[in-house]
CHARMM internal coordinates of N, CA and C (Angstrom, degrees):
IC EDIT
DIST 1 N 1 CA 1.4429
DIST 1 CA 1 C 1.5211
ANGL 1 N 1 CA 1 C 109.07
DIST 1 C 2 N 1.3032
ANGL 1 CA 1 C 2 N 117.55
DIHE 1 N 1 CA 1 C 2 N 127.31
DIST 2 N 2 CA 1.4475
ANGL 1 C 2 N 2 CA 121.87
DIHE 1 CA 1 C 2 N 2 CA 177.31
DIST 2 CA 2 C 1.5142
ANGL 2 N 2 CA 2 C 109.70
DIHE 1 C 2 N 2 CA 2 C -86.38
DIST 2 C 3 N 1.3202
ANGL 2 CA 2 C 3 N 115.44
DIHE 2 N 2 CA 2 C 3 N 140.76
DIST 3 N 3 CA 1.4560
ANGL 2 C 3 N 3 CA 120.66
DIHE 2 CA 2 C 3 N 3 CA 178.38
DIST 3 CA 3 C 1.5164
ANGL 3 N 3 CA 3 C 109.80
DIHE 2 C 3 N 3 CA 3 C -105.68
DIST 3 C 4 N 1.3136
ANGL 3 CA 3 C 4 N 116.30
DIHE 3 N 3 CA 3 C 4 N 141.28
DIST 4 N 4 CA 1.4609
ANGL 3 C 4 N 4 CA 118.54
DIHE 3 CA 3 C 4 N 4 CA 175.21
DIST 4 CA 4 C 1.5235
ANGL 4 N 4 CA 4 C 108.18
DIHE 3 C 4 N 4 CA 4 C -70.09
DIST 4 C 5 N 1.3127
ANGL 4 CA 4 C 5 N 116.80
DIHE 4 N 4 CA 4 C 5 N 164.59
DIST 5 N 5 CA 1.4578
ANGL 4 C 5 N 5 CA 121.39
DIHE 4 CA 4 C 5 N 5 CA -176.34
DIST 5 CA 5 C 1.5284
ANGL 5 N 5 CA 5 C 111.79
DIHE 4 C 5 N 5 CA 5 C -56.79
DIST 5 C 6 N 1.3309
ANGL 5 CA 5 C 6 N 117.55
DIHE 5 N 5 CA 5 C 6 N -41.14
DIST 6 N 6 CA 1.4630
ANGL 5 C 6 N 6 CA 120.71
DIHE 5 CA 5 C 6 N 6 CA -179.74
DIST 6 CA 6 C 1.5283
ANGL 6 N 6 CA 6 C 110.59
DIHE 5 C 6 N 6 CA 6 C -61.80
DIST 6 C 7 N 1.3320
ANGL 6 CA 6 C 7 N 118.27
DIHE 6 N 6 CA 6 C 7 N -43.41
DIST 7 N 7 CA 1.4602
ANGL 6 C 7 N 7 CA 121.31
DIHE 6 CA 6 C 7 N 7 CA 179.71
DIST 7 CA 7 C 1.5207
ANGL 7 N 7 CA 7 C 111.01
DIHE 6 C 7 N 7 CA 7 C -65.22
DIST 7 C 8 N 1.3244
ANGL 7 CA 7 C 8 N 117.71
DIHE 7 N 7 CA 7 C 8 N -41.03
DIST 8 N 8 CA 1.4663
ANGL 7 C 8 N 8 CA 120.56
DIHE 7 CA 7 C 8 N 8 CA 177.22
DIST 8 CA 8 C 1.5121
ANGL 8 N 8 CA 8 C 109.96
DIHE 7 C 8 N 8 CA 8 C -61.45
DIST 8 C 9 N 1.3236
ANGL 8 CA 8 C 9 N 116.96
DIHE 8 N 8 CA 8 C 9 N -42.21
DIST 9 N 9 CA 1.4527
ANGL 8 C 9 N 9 CA 121.83
DIHE 8 CA 8 C 9 N 9 CA -178.57
DIST 9 CA 9 C 1.5232
ANGL 9 N 9 CA 9 C 111.21
DIHE 8 C 9 N 9 CA 9 C -60.42
DIST 9 C 10 N 1.3192
ANGL 9 CA 9 C 10 N 117.52
DIHE 9 N 9 CA 9 C 10 N -41.13
DIST 10 N 10 CA 1.4645
ANGL 9 C 10 N 10 CA 120.89
DIHE 9 CA 9 C 10 N 10 CA 178.26
DIST 10 CA 10 C 1.5219
ANGL 10 N 10 CA 10 C 109.98
DIHE 9 C 10 N 10 CA 10 C -60.31
DIST 10 C 11 N 1.3002
ANGL 10 CA 10 C 11 N 117.58
DIHE 10 N 10 CA 10 C 11 N -43.75
DIST 11 N 11 CA 1.4592
ANGL 10 C 11 N 11 CA 121.37
DIHE 10 CA 10 C 11 N 11 CA 179.98
DIST 11 CA 11 C 1.5268
ANGL 11 N 11 CA 11 C 110.46
DIHE 10 C 11 N 11 CA 11 C -62.14
DIST 11 C 12 N 1.3097
ANGL 11 CA 11 C 12 N 116.24
DIHE 11 N 11 CA 11 C 12 N -41.59
DIST 12 N 12 CA 1.4508
ANGL 11 C 12 N 12 CA 120.00
DIHE 11 CA 11 C 12 N 12 CA -178.04
DIST 12 CA 12 C 1.5219
ANGL 12 N 12 CA 12 C 111.42
DIHE 11 C 12 N 12 CA 12 C -68.83
DIST 12 C 13 N 1.3184
ANGL 12 CA 12 C 13 N 117.37
DIHE 12 N 12 CA 12 C 13 N -33.23
DIST 13 N 13 CA 1.4620
ANGL 12 C 13 N 13 CA 120.65
DIHE 12 CA 12 C 13 N 13 CA 175.57
DIST 13 CA 13 C 1.5253
ANGL 13 N 13 CA 13 C 109.43
DIHE 12 C 13 N 13 CA 13 C -64.99
DIST 13 C 14 N 1.3191
ANGL 13 CA 13 C 14 N 116.93
DIHE 13 N 13 CA 13 C 14 N -39.93
DIST 14 N 14 CA 1.4674
ANGL 13 C 14 N 14 CA 120.58
DIHE 13 CA 13 C 14 N 14 CA 178.22
DIST 14 CA 14 C 1.5249
ANGL 14 N 14 CA 14 C 110.86
DIHE 13 C 14 N 14 CA 14 C -61.93
DIST 14 C 15 N 1.3149
ANGL 14 CA 14 C 15 N 117.02
DIHE 14 N 14 CA 14 C 15 N -40.38
DIST 15 N 15 CA 1.4596
ANGL 14 C 15 N 15 CA 120.76
DIHE 14 CA 14 C 15 N 15 CA 178.35
DIST 15 CA 15 C 1.5215
ANGL 15 N 15 CA 15 C 110.10
DIHE 14 C 15 N 15 CA 15 C -63.54
DIST 15 C 16 N 1.3115
ANGL 15 CA 15 C 16 N 116.84
DIHE 15 N 15 CA 15 C 16 N -47.65
DIST 16 N 16 CA 1.4651
ANGL 15 C 16 N 16 CA 120.45
DIHE 15 CA 15 C 16 N 16 CA -179.30
DIST 16 CA 16 C 1.5265
ANGL 16 N 16 CA 16 C 110.98
DIHE 15 C 16 N 16 CA 16 C -63.33
DIST 16 C 17 N 1.3243
ANGL 16 CA 16 C 17 N 117.22
DIHE 16 N 16 CA 16 C 17 N -42.62
DIST 17 N 17 CA 1.4648
ANGL 16 C 17 N 17 CA 120.41
DIHE 16 CA 16 C 17 N 17 CA 179.49
DIST 17 CA 17 C 1.5300
ANGL 17 N 17 CA 17 C 111.18
DIHE 16 C 17 N 17 CA 17 C -61.99
DIST 17 C 18 N 1.3197
ANGL 17 CA 17 C 18 N 116.98
DIHE 17 N 17 CA 17 C 18 N -41.73
DIST 18 N 18 CA 1.4671
ANGL 17 C 18 N 18 CA 120.65
DIHE 17 CA 17 C 18 N 18 CA 178.80
DIST 18 CA 18 C 1.5248
ANGL 18 N 18 CA 18 C 110.63
DIHE 17 C 18 N 18 CA 18 C -64.15
DIST 18 C 19 N 1.3242
ANGL 18 CA 18 C 19 N 116.72
DIHE 18 N 18 CA 18 C 19 N -39.24
DIST 19 N 19 CA 1.4729
ANGL 18 C 19 N 19 CA 120.84
DIHE 18 CA 18 C 19 N 19 CA 178.94
DIST 19 CA 19 C 1.5216
ANGL 19 N 19 CA 19 C 110.37
DIHE 18 C 19 N 19 CA 19 C -64.88
DIST 19 C 20 N 1.3326
ANGL 19 CA 19 C 20 N 116.50
DIHE 19 N 19 CA 19 C 20 N -45.86
DIST 20 N 20 CA 1.4649
ANGL 19 C 20 N 20 CA 121.15
DIHE 19 CA 19 C 20 N 20 CA -179.01
DIST 20 CA 20 C 1.5340
ANGL 20 N 20 CA 20 C 110.51
DIHE 19 C 20 N 20 CA 20 C -65.51
DIST 20 C 21 N 1.3376
ANGL 20 CA 20 C 21 N 117.07
DIHE 20 N 20 CA 20 C 21 N -39.02
DIST 21 N 21 CA 1.4733
ANGL 20 C 21 N 21 CA 120.97
DIHE 20 CA 20 C 21 N 21 CA 177.57
DIST 21 CA 21 C 1.5245
ANGL 21 N 21 CA 21 C 111.61
DIHE 20 C 21 N 21 CA 21 C -59.32
DIST 21 C 22 N 1.3245
ANGL 21 CA 21 C 22 N 116.94
DIHE 21 N 21 CA 21 C 22 N -32.53
DIST 22 N 22 CA 1.4697
ANGL 21 C 22 N 22 CA 121.90
DIHE 21 CA 21 C 22 N 22 CA 178.38
DIST 22 CA 22 C 1.5291
ANGL 22 N 22 CA 22 C 111.58
DIHE 21 C 22 N 22 CA 22 C -86.17
DIST 22 C 23 N 1.3462
ANGL 22 CA 22 C 23 N 116.42
DIHE 22 N 22 CA 22 C 23 N 4.18
DIST 23 N 23 CA 1.4664
ANGL 22 C 23 N 23 CA 122.58
DIHE 22 CA 22 C 23 N 23 CA -179.75
DIST 23 CA 23 C 1.5307
ANGL 23 N 23 CA 23 C 111.23
DIHE 22 C 23 N 23 CA 23 C 56.49
DIST 23 C 24 N 1.3348
ANGL 23 CA 23 C 24 N 114.91
DIHE 23 N 23 CA 23 C 24 N 43.92
DIST 24 N 24 CA 1.4584
ANGL 23 C 24 N 24 CA 121.35
DIHE 23 CA 23 C 24 N 24 CA 179.78
DIST 24 CA 24 C 1.5247
ANGL 24 N 24 CA 24 C 110.10
DIHE 23 C 24 N 24 CA 24 C -111.11
DIST 24 C 25 N 1.3174
ANGL 24 CA 24 C 25 N 115.50
DIHE 24 N 24 CA 24 C 25 N 143.65
DIST 25 N 25 CA 1.4578
ANGL 24 C 25 N 25 CA 120.04
DIHE 24 CA 24 C 25 N 25 CA 170.77
DIST 25 CA 25 C 1.5225
ANGL 25 N 25 CA 25 C 108.25
DIHE 24 C 25 N 25 CA 25 C -84.74
DIST 25 C 26 N 1.3177
ANGL 25 CA 25 C 26 N 116.08
DIHE 25 N 25 CA 25 C 26 N 169.18
DIST 26 N 26 CA 1.4611
ANGL 25 C 26 N 26 CA 119.44
DIHE 25 CA 25 C 26 N 26 CA 174.20
DIST 26 CA 26 C 1.5253
ANGL 26 N 26 CA 26 C 109.59
DIHE 25 C 26 N 26 CA 26 C -59.36
DIST 26 C 27 N 1.3224
ANGL 26 CA 26 C 27 N 116.72
DIHE 26 N 26 CA 26 C 27 N -38.53
DIST 27 N 27 CA 1.4695
ANGL 26 C 27 N 27 CA 120.39
DIHE 26 CA 26 C 27 N 27 CA -179.90
DIST 27 CA 27 C 1.5225
ANGL 27 N 27 CA 27 C 111.19
DIHE 26 C 27 N 27 CA 27 C -65.12
DIST 27 C 28 N 1.3442
ANGL 27 CA 27 C 28 N 117.34
DIHE 27 N 27 CA 27 C 28 N -42.08
DIST 28 N 28 CA 1.4670
ANGL 27 C 28 N 28 CA 120.66
DIHE 27 CA 27 C 28 N 28 CA 177.73
DIST 28 CA 28 C 1.5275
ANGL 28 N 28 CA 28 C 110.90
DIHE 27 C 28 N 28 CA 28 C -57.11
DIST 28 C 29 N 1.3318
ANGL 28 CA 28 C 29 N 115.73
DIHE 28 N 28 CA 28 C 29 N -48.66
DIST 29 N 29 CA 1.4631
ANGL 28 C 29 N 29 CA 120.50
DIHE 28 CA 28 C 29 N 29 CA -178.87
DIST 29 CA 29 C 1.5278
ANGL 29 N 29 CA 29 C 110.74
DIHE 28 C 29 N 29 CA 29 C -65.17
DIST 29 C 30 N 1.3210
ANGL 29 CA 29 C 30 N 116.10
DIHE 29 N 29 CA 29 C 30 N -43.01
DIST 30 N 30 CA 1.4652
ANGL 29 C 30 N 30 CA 120.59
DIHE 29 CA 29 C 30 N 30 CA 179.01
DIST 30 CA 30 C 1.5275
ANGL 30 N 30 CA 30 C 111.16
DIHE 29 C 30 N 30 CA 30 C -58.93
DIST 30 C 31 N 1.3268
ANGL 30 CA 30 C 31 N 116.44
DIHE 30 N 30 CA 30 C 31 N -44.05
DIST 31 N 31 CA 1.4665
ANGL 30 C 31 N 31 CA 120.48
DIHE 30 CA 30 C 31 N 31 CA 179.23
DIST 31 CA 31 C 1.5245
ANGL 31 N 31 CA 31 C 111.37
DIHE 30 C 31 N 31 CA 31 C -62.02
DIST 31 C 32 N 1.3273
ANGL 31 CA 31 C 32 N 116.85
DIHE 31 N 31 CA 31 C 32 N -39.15
DIST 32 N 32 CA 1.4705
ANGL 31 C 32 N 32 CA 120.37
DIHE 31 CA 31 C 32 N 32 CA -178.95
DIST 32 CA 32 C 1.5197
ANGL 32 N 32 CA 32 C 112.87
DIHE 31 C 32 N 32 CA 32 C -67.64
DIST 32 C 33 N 1.3343
ANGL 32 CA 32 C 33 N 116.86
DIHE 32 N 32 CA 32 C 33 N -33.78
DIST 33 N 33 CA 1.4701
ANGL 32 C 33 N 33 CA 118.77
DIHE 32 CA 32 C 33 N 33 CA -175.85
DIST 33 CA 33 C 1.5284
ANGL 33 N 33 CA 33 C 113.26
DIHE 32 C 33 N 33 CA 33 C -103.71
DIST 33 C 34 N 1.3215
ANGL 33 CA 33 C 34 N 117.62
DIHE 33 N 33 CA 33 C 34 N -2.70
DIST 34 N 34 CA 1.4605
ANGL 33 C 34 N 34 CA 120.38
DIHE 33 CA 33 C 34 N 34 CA 173.98
DIST 34 CA 34 C 1.5177
ANGL 34 N 34 CA 34 C 115.79
DIHE 33 C 34 N 34 CA 34 C 81.61
DIST 34 C 35 N 1.3366
ANGL 34 CA 34 C 35 N 116.56
DIHE 34 N 34 CA 34 C 35 N 33.41
DIST 35 N 35 CA 1.4639
ANGL 34 C 35 N 35 CA 120.96
DIHE 34 CA 34 C 35 N 35 CA 174.85
DIST 35 CA 35 C 1.5245
ANGL 35 N 35 CA 35 C 108.30
DIHE 34 C 35 N 35 CA 35 C -127.48
DIST 35 C 36 N 1.3156
ANGL 35 CA 35 C 36 N 116.88
DIHE 35 N 35 CA 35 C 36 N 179.75
DIST 36 N 36 CA 1.4594
ANGL 35 C 36 N 36 CA 120.12
DIHE 35 CA 35 C 36 N 36 CA 178.62
DIST 36 CA 36 C 1.5283
ANGL 36 N 36 CA 36 C 110.86
DIHE 35 C 36 N 36 CA 36 C -87.25
DIST 36 C 37 N 1.3231
ANGL 36 CA 36 C 37 N 115.25
DIHE 36 N 36 CA 36 C 37 N 160.31
DIST 37 N 37 CA 1.4604
ANGL 36 C 37 N 37 CA 120.85
DIHE 36 CA 36 C 37 N 37 CA 175.28
DIST 37 CA 37 C 1.5132
ANGL 37 N 37 CA 37 C 109.96
DIHE 36 C 37 N 37 CA 37 C -59.04
DIST 37 C 38 N 1.3278
ANGL 37 CA 37 C 38 N 116.72
DIHE 37 N 37 CA 37 C 38 N -36.60
DIST 38 N 38 CA 1.4590
ANGL 37 C 38 N 38 CA 121.00
DIHE 37 CA 37 C 38 N 38 CA 179.74
DIST 38 CA 38 C 1.5253
ANGL 38 N 38 CA 38 C 111.42
DIHE 37 C 38 N 38 CA 38 C -62.12
DIST 38 C 39 N 1.3273
ANGL 38 CA 38 C 39 N 117.03
DIHE 38 N 38 CA 38 C 39 N -37.36
DIST 39 N 39 CA 1.4647
ANGL 38 C 39 N 39 CA 120.33
DIHE 38 CA 38 C 39 N 39 CA 178.15
DIST 39 CA 39 C 1.5250
ANGL 39 N 39 CA 39 C 110.62
DIHE 38 C 39 N 39 CA 39 C -62.76
DIST 39 C 40 N 1.3209
ANGL 39 CA 39 C 40 N 116.93
DIHE 39 N 39 CA 39 C 40 N -44.59
DIST 40 N 40 CA 1.4719
ANGL 39 C 40 N 40 CA 120.23
DIHE 39 CA 39 C 40 N 40 CA 178.10
DIST 40 CA 40 C 1.5250
ANGL 40 N 40 CA 40 C 109.68
DIHE 39 C 40 N 40 CA 40 C -61.54
DIST 40 C 41 N 1.3217
ANGL 40 CA 40 C 41 N 117.04
DIHE 40 N 40 CA 40 C 41 N -43.53
DIST 41 N 41 CA 1.4637
ANGL 40 C 41 N 41 CA 120.57
DIHE 40 CA 40 C 41 N 41 CA 178.27
DIST 41 CA 41 C 1.5190
ANGL 41 N 41 CA 41 C 112.22
DIHE 40 C 41 N 41 CA 41 C -60.23
DIST 41 C 42 N 1.3184
ANGL 41 CA 41 C 42 N 116.55
DIHE 41 N 41 CA 41 C 42 N -42.13
DIST 42 N 42 CA 1.4658
ANGL 41 C 42 N 42 CA 120.36
DIHE 41 CA 41 C 42 N 42 CA 179.14
DIST 42 CA 42 C 1.5256
ANGL 42 N 42 CA 42 C 112.01
DIHE 41 C 42 N 42 CA 42 C -66.90
DIST 42 C 43 N 1.3154
ANGL 42 CA 42 C 43 N 117.36
DIHE 42 N 42 CA 42 C 43 N -38.34
DIST 43 N 43 CA 1.4700
ANGL 42 C 43 N 43 CA 119.98
DIHE 42 CA 42 C 43 N 43 CA 177.12
DIST 43 CA 43 C 1.5244
ANGL 43 N 43 CA 43 C 109.32
DIHE 42 C 43 N 43 CA 43 C -62.73
DIST 43 C 44 N 1.3223
ANGL 43 CA 43 C 44 N 116.45
DIHE 43 N 43 CA 43 C 44 N -45.15
DIST 44 N 44 CA 1.4651
ANGL 43 C 44 N 44 CA 120.60
DIHE 43 CA 43 C 44 N 44 CA -177.88
DIST 44 CA 44 C 1.5228
ANGL 44 N 44 CA 44 C 113.02
DIHE 43 C 44 N 44 CA 44 C -66.04
DIST 44 C 45 N 1.3175
ANGL 44 CA 44 C 45 N 117.20
DIHE 44 N 44 CA 44 C 45 N -28.73
DIST 45 N 45 CA 1.4696
ANGL 44 C 45 N 45 CA 119.81
DIHE 44 CA 44 C 45 N 45 CA 179.98
DIST 45 CA 45 C 1.5206
ANGL 45 N 45 CA 45 C 112.98
DIHE 44 C 45 N 45 CA 45 C -96.70
DIST 45 C 46 N 1.3239
ANGL 45 CA 45 C 46 N 117.07
DIHE 45 N 45 CA 45 C 46 N 1.94
DIST 46 N 46 CA 1.4598
ANGL 45 C 46 N 46 CA 120.59
DIHE 45 CA 45 C 46 N 46 CA 177.80
DIST 46 CA 46 C 1.5112
ANGL 46 N 46 CA 46 C 114.45
DIHE 45 C 46 N 46 CA 46 C 83.86
DIST 46 C 47 N 1.3292
ANGL 46 CA 46 C 47 N 117.59
DIHE 46 N 46 CA 46 C 47 N 13.07
DIST 47 N 47 CA 1.4533
ANGL 46 C 47 N 47 CA 120.95
DIHE 46 CA 46 C 47 N 47 CA -178.86
DIST 47 CA 47 C 1.5160
ANGL 47 N 47 CA 47 C 114.60
DIHE 46 C 47 N 47 CA 47 C -91.58
DIST 47 C 48 N 1.3217
ANGL 47 CA 47 C 48 N 117.25
DIHE 47 N 47 CA 47 C 48 N -1.75
DIST 48 N 48 CA 1.4660
ANGL 47 C 48 N 48 CA 121.09
DIHE 47 CA 47 C 48 N 48 CA -178.48
DIST 48 CA 48 C 1.5186
ANGL 48 N 48 CA 48 C 108.45
DIHE 47 C 48 N 48 CA 48 C -147.72
DIST 48 C 49 N 1.3175
ANGL 48 CA 48 C 49 N 116.29
DIHE 48 N 48 CA 48 C 49 N 133.43
DIST 49 N 49 CA 1.4558
ANGL 48 C 49 N 49 CA 122.45
DIHE 48 CA 48 C 49 N 49 CA 178.43
DIST 49 CA 49 C 1.5295
ANGL 49 N 49 CA 49 C 107.96
DIHE 48 C 49 N 49 CA 49 C -101.63
DIST 49 C 50 N 1.3341
ANGL 49 CA 49 C 50 N 118.21
DIHE 49 N 49 CA 49 C 50 N 107.04
DIST 50 N 50 CA 1.4626
ANGL 49 C 50 N 50 CA 120.22
DIHE 49 CA 49 C 50 N 50 CA -174.82
DIST 50 CA 50 C 1.5263
ANGL 50 N 50 CA 50 C 112.72
DIHE 49 C 50 N 50 CA 50 C -71.13
DIST 50 C 51 N 1.3177
ANGL 50 CA 50 C 51 N 115.01
DIHE 50 N 50 CA 50 C 51 N 152.34
DIST 51 N 51 CA 1.4667
ANGL 50 C 51 N 51 CA 120.89
DIHE 50 CA 50 C 51 N 51 CA 175.12
DIST 51 CA 51 C 1.5310
ANGL 51 N 51 CA 51 C 109.18
DIHE 50 C 51 N 51 CA 51 C -68.34
DIST 51 C 52 N 1.3174
ANGL 51 CA 51 C 52 N 115.69
DIHE 51 N 51 CA 51 C 52 N 164.69
DIST 52 N 52 CA 1.4624
ANGL 51 C 52 N 52 CA 120.15
DIHE 51 CA 51 C 52 N 52 CA 177.44
DIST 52 CA 52 C 1.5276
ANGL 52 N 52 CA 52 C 110.61
DIHE 51 C 52 N 52 CA 52 C -60.27
DIST 52 C 53 N 1.3241
ANGL 52 CA 52 C 53 N 116.84
DIHE 52 N 52 CA 52 C 53 N -41.39
DIST 53 N 53 CA 1.4683
ANGL 52 C 53 N 53 CA 119.86
DIHE 52 CA 52 C 53 N 53 CA 179.19
DIST 53 CA 53 C 1.5203
ANGL 53 N 53 CA 53 C 111.50
DIHE 52 C 53 N 53 CA 53 C -61.11
DIST 53 C 54 N 1.3305
ANGL 53 CA 53 C 54 N 117.15
DIHE 53 N 53 CA 53 C 54 N -40.84
DIST 54 N 54 CA 1.4603
ANGL 53 C 54 N 54 CA 120.18
DIHE 53 CA 53 C 54 N 54 CA 178.50
DIST 54 CA 54 C 1.5250
ANGL 54 N 54 CA 54 C 110.28
DIHE 53 C 54 N 54 CA 54 C -68.15
DIST 54 C 55 N 1.3220
ANGL 54 CA 54 C 55 N 117.70
DIHE 54 N 54 CA 54 C 55 N -39.98
DIST 55 N 55 CA 1.4737
ANGL 54 C 55 N 55 CA 120.89
DIHE 54 CA 54 C 55 N 55 CA 176.78
DIST 55 CA 55 C 1.5255
ANGL 55 N 55 CA 55 C 110.46
DIHE 54 C 55 N 55 CA 55 C -57.73
DIST 55 C 56 N 1.3266
ANGL 55 CA 55 C 56 N 116.36
DIHE 55 N 55 CA 55 C 56 N -44.44
DIST 56 N 56 CA 1.4666
ANGL 55 C 56 N 56 CA 120.87
DIHE 55 CA 55 C 56 N 56 CA 179.50
DIST 56 CA 56 C 1.5251
ANGL 56 N 56 CA 56 C 110.35
DIHE 55 C 56 N 56 CA 56 C -63.05
DIST 56 C 57 N 1.3218
ANGL 56 CA 56 C 57 N 117.29
DIHE 56 N 56 CA 56 C 57 N -44.17
DIST 57 N 57 CA 1.4660
ANGL 56 C 57 N 57 CA 121.14
DIHE 56 CA 56 C 57 N 57 CA 179.13
DIST 57 CA 57 C 1.5232
ANGL 57 N 57 CA 57 C 111.51
DIHE 56 C 57 N 57 CA 57 C -62.30
DIST 57 C 58 N 1.3287
ANGL 57 CA 57 C 58 N 116.22
DIHE 57 N 57 CA 57 C 58 N -42.20
DIST 58 N 58 CA 1.4669
ANGL 57 C 58 N 58 CA 120.27
DIHE 57 CA 57 C 58 N 58 CA 178.56
DIST 58 CA 58 C 1.5251
ANGL 58 N 58 CA 58 C 110.64
DIHE 57 C 58 N 58 CA 58 C -62.00
DIST 58 C 59 N 1.3149
ANGL 58 CA 58 C 59 N 116.38
DIHE 58 N 58 CA 58 C 59 N -45.20
DIST 59 N 59 CA 1.4686
ANGL 58 C 59 N 59 CA 120.39
DIHE 58 CA 58 C 59 N 59 CA -179.62
DIST 59 CA 59 C 1.5230
ANGL 59 N 59 CA 59 C 111.20
DIHE 58 C 59 N 59 CA 59 C -63.11
DIST 59 C 60 N 1.3055
ANGL 59 CA 59 C 60 N 117.20
DIHE 59 N 59 CA 59 C 60 N -42.97
DIST 60 N 60 CA 1.4735
ANGL 59 C 60 N 60 CA 120.23
DIHE 59 CA 59 C 60 N 60 CA 178.59
DIST 60 CA 60 C 1.5244
ANGL 60 N 60 CA 60 C 110.80
DIHE 59 C 60 N 60 CA 60 C -61.39
DIST 60 C 61 N 1.3204
ANGL 60 CA 60 C 61 N 116.55
DIHE 60 N 60 CA 60 C 61 N -44.02
DIST 61 N 61 CA 1.4620
ANGL 60 C 61 N 61 CA 120.70
DIHE 60 CA 60 C 61 N 61 CA -179.46
DIST 61 CA 61 C 1.5249
ANGL 61 N 61 CA 61 C 111.82
DIHE 60 C 61 N 61 CA 61 C -64.08
DIST 61 C 62 N 1.3253
ANGL 61 CA 61 C 62 N 116.33
DIHE 61 N 61 CA 61 C 62 N -30.04
DIST 62 N 62 CA 1.4635
ANGL 61 C 62 N 62 CA 121.09
DIHE 61 CA 61 C 62 N 62 CA -177.34
DIST 62 CA 62 C 1.5285
ANGL 62 N 62 CA 62 C 112.98
DIHE 61 C 62 N 62 CA 62 C -96.97
DIST 62 C 63 N 1.3250
ANGL 62 CA 62 C 63 N 117.48
DIHE 62 N 62 CA 62 C 63 N -3.64
DIST 63 N 63 CA 1.4546
ANGL 62 C 63 N 63 CA 120.78
DIHE 62 CA 62 C 63 N 63 CA -179.17
DIST 63 CA 63 C 1.5159
ANGL 63 N 63 CA 63 C 113.28
DIHE 62 C 63 N 63 CA 63 C 67.76
DIST 63 C 64 N 1.3299
ANGL 63 CA 63 C 64 N 115.84
DIHE 63 N 63 CA 63 C 64 N 34.05
DIST 64 N 64 CA 1.4676
ANGL 63 C 64 N 64 CA 121.92
DIHE 63 CA 63 C 64 N 64 CA -178.94
DIST 64 CA 64 C 1.5210
ANGL 64 N 64 CA 64 C 109.51
DIHE 63 C 64 N 64 CA 64 C -124.87
DIST 64 C 65 N 1.3272
ANGL 64 CA 64 C 65 N 115.70
DIHE 64 N 64 CA 64 C 65 N 166.98
DIST 65 N 65 CA 1.4636
ANGL 64 C 65 N 65 CA 120.79
DIHE 64 CA 64 C 65 N 65 CA 175.86
DIST 65 CA 65 C 1.5260
ANGL 65 N 65 CA 65 C 109.57
DIHE 64 C 65 N 65 CA 65 C -95.96
DIST 65 C 66 N 1.3202
ANGL 65 CA 65 C 66 N 115.38
DIHE 65 N 65 CA 65 C 66 N 165.05
DIST 66 N 66 CA 1.4661
ANGL 65 C 66 N 66 CA 119.93
DIHE 65 CA 65 C 66 N 66 CA 175.02
DIST 66 CA 66 C 1.5250
ANGL 66 N 66 CA 66 C 110.32
DIHE 65 C 66 N 66 CA 66 C -59.80
DIST 66 C 67 N 1.3278
ANGL 66 CA 66 C 67 N 116.63
DIHE 66 N 66 CA 66 C 67 N -39.82
DIST 67 N 67 CA 1.4663
ANGL 66 C 67 N 67 CA 120.00
DIHE 66 CA 66 C 67 N 67 CA 178.72
DIST 67 CA 67 C 1.5226
ANGL 67 N 67 CA 67 C 111.33
DIHE 66 C 67 N 67 CA 67 C -60.01
DIST 67 C 68 N 1.3153
ANGL 67 CA 67 C 68 N 117.19
DIHE 67 N 67 CA 67 C 68 N -42.87
DIST 68 N 68 CA 1.4661
ANGL 67 C 68 N 68 CA 120.79
DIHE 67 CA 67 C 68 N 68 CA -177.16
DIST 68 CA 68 C 1.5296
ANGL 68 N 68 CA 68 C 112.43
DIHE 67 C 68 N 68 CA 68 C -65.68
DIST 68 C 69 N 1.3106
ANGL 68 CA 68 C 69 N 116.96
DIHE 68 N 68 CA 68 C 69 N -36.12
DIST 69 N 69 CA 1.4678
ANGL 68 C 69 N 69 CA 120.10
DIHE 68 CA 68 C 69 N 69 CA -174.56
DIST 69 CA 69 C 1.5224
ANGL 69 N 69 CA 69 C 112.92
DIHE 68 C 69 N 69 CA 69 C -99.31
DIST 69 C 70 N 1.3161
ANGL 69 CA 69 C 70 N 117.79
DIHE 69 N 69 CA 69 C 70 N -46.15
DIST 70 N 70 CA 1.4578
ANGL 69 C 70 N 70 CA 119.88
DIHE 69 CA 69 C 70 N 70 CA -170.16
DIST 70 CA 70 C 1.5214
ANGL 70 N 70 CA 70 C 115.52
DIHE 69 C 70 N 70 CA 70 C -111.40
DIST 70 C 71 N 1.3227
ANGL 70 CA 70 C 71 N 118.55
DIHE 70 N 70 CA 70 C 71 N -38.25
DIST 71 N 71 CA 1.4571
ANGL 70 C 71 N 71 CA 119.73
DIHE 70 CA 70 C 71 N 71 CA -170.39
DIST 71 CA 71 C 1.5086
ANGL 71 N 71 CA 71 C 114.25
DIHE 70 C 71 N 71 CA 71 C -106.15
DIST 71 C 72 N 1.3044
ANGL 71 CA 71 C 72 N 117.32
DIHE 71 N 71 CA 71 C 72 N -21.62
DIST 72 N 72 CA 1.4631
ANGL 71 C 72 N 72 CA 119.65
DIHE 71 CA 71 C 72 N 72 CA -178.82
DIST 72 CA 72 C 1.5159
ANGL 72 N 72 CA 72 C 110.05
DIHE 71 C 72 N 72 CA 72 C -66.99
DIST 72 C 73 N 1.2962
ANGL 72 CA 72 C 73 N 117.49
DIHE 72 N 72 CA 72 C 73 N 119.91
DIST 73 N 73 CA 1.4592
ANGL 72 C 73 N 73 CA 121.06
DIHE 72 CA 72 C 73 N 73 CA -178.42
DIST 73 CA 73 C 1.5048
ANGL 73 N 73 CA 73 C 111.27
DIHE 72 C 73 N 73 CA 73 C -115.67
DIST 73 C 74 N 1.3164
ANGL 73 CA 73 C 74 N 115.20
DIHE 73 N 73 CA 73 C 74 N 157.06
DIST 74 N 74 CA 1.4572
ANGL 73 C 74 N 74 CA 118.99
DIHE 73 CA 73 C 74 N 74 CA 174.68
DIST 74 CA 74 C 1.5130
ANGL 74 N 74 CA 74 C 108.70
DIHE 73 C 74 N 74 CA 74 C -77.22
DIST 74 C 75 N 1.2996
ANGL 74 CA 74 C 75 N 117.02
DIHE 74 N 74 CA 74 C 75 N 155.75
DIST 75 N 75 CA 1.4570
ANGL 74 C 75 N 75 CA 121.52
DIHE 74 CA 74 C 75 N 75 CA -177.98
DIST 75 CA 75 C 1.5125
ANGL 75 N 75 CA 75 C 110.42
DIHE 74 C 75 N 75 CA 75 C -104.59
DIST 75 C 76 N 1.3203
ANGL 75 CA 75 C 76 N 116.04
DIHE 75 N 75 CA 75 C 76 N 48.40
DIST 76 N 76 CA 1.4678
ANGL 75 C 76 N 76 CA 119.57
DIHE 75 CA 75 C 76 N 76 CA 179.94
DIST 76 CA 76 C 1.5003
ANGL 76 N 76 CA 76 C 111.34
DIHE 75 C 76 N 76 CA 76 C -101.63
END
COOR INIT
IC SEED 1 N 1 CA 1 C
IC BUILD
């Protein structure tokens, strides 16, 4: 399923908010999941679509579920 830019942006905001709540920098998160800081920055700004494996790693590092960060949508 393709997401429109607005929907992708919401997901990326959720990722950034979860990272900030854990008091992590982009570099901290990148180190935990084995990618570069630039990759985390691109995911947060909507410039990179992460693989399912990377999504799972990000969620584990942040203590969140896939639904909370990537798949949970508003019902508006």
